[in-house]
C-alpha positions, 0 to 999 in steps of 0.5 A: 653436603652435610650429614643429617643425623636423625633427632640430633638437633631436636635433642633436649626439646620438649614436645609442645603442648596446646596448653603452653602456646604463644599466642599473639595476645601475649605478643609485643606486635606494634612499633609504637610499643617497642618504642614506648618500652625502649624509651620509658622503661628499665633495663636488664642485663645477663650475659646474652641478652638485654631485656627492657621492661615498662609496666603497662599503665591504666588505659582511658577508654570513653573517660573511664579508667580500664585497669591494666591488663594482666600478664607480660607481653613480649617481643623480640628485636633481633638486628642484622648485626647479629647475621644473616636471615638464618641466623636471626631466625634461629636466635628468635626461635630459640627465644620463643621457645624459651619464653614459651617454656618459662613465661609466668602464667599470671603476674604484673601487666607490663610489656617486655622486649628482649634483645639478644646478643651474638653470643646466644646463638651458640649458647647451650639452650639450657643457658639461654632457657635459665637466663629468660627465667632469671630475667623474668623473675628480675622483672616481677620482683622490680614491678612488685617493689615498685607497686608496693612503695608509697606514692609520696615519700615521708618529709624527712625535714619536718618540724626543722627550720 
C-alpha cells in the first residue's frame, strides 16, 4: 500500500476558474476532422510532443461562403503504445490542463491535433506547459505568414525569352 501525502499530487497546479474552461466548442471531436488534419496539415515537433495543424477553410453552406470560425479547435491522440489506460488518461489530463492554461484567446481559425510522446508522462508539468505554449506561438506565426503571403508569385523570368 502506498502512503498518501495530502496536497502533494496537486503541487504547482492552479485552481480552475469558469473563465478558463475547455468547452466542447474548442475541441476537435470527429474522426474525419482528425484524419483531415493528419493528411492535409503541417507538423511541429518538440521534445515530448508532435503537433499537427491545419487552417480551417471557408465553408460553403447553401451556396454561400461562410468565413472560417476564429480560434483553435484542439484534439489529442494518445495511442496504446504510450502505456495502459491509467498512463494514457494521465497524459490526456496533463495535456488538457496545459492547453487550457496556454490556449490563445483569439487567433487563426485552425484545427490542431496534439500527439504526445512517452516522455511527456515523466516530464515536469512546467516543461509540458512551455512546449504547448511554444507550439501555439509557432502555429500562429506560420499561419499568419501564410495569410500575408501574396496569392501569386511574381514572374521572375518576365521579359526574357
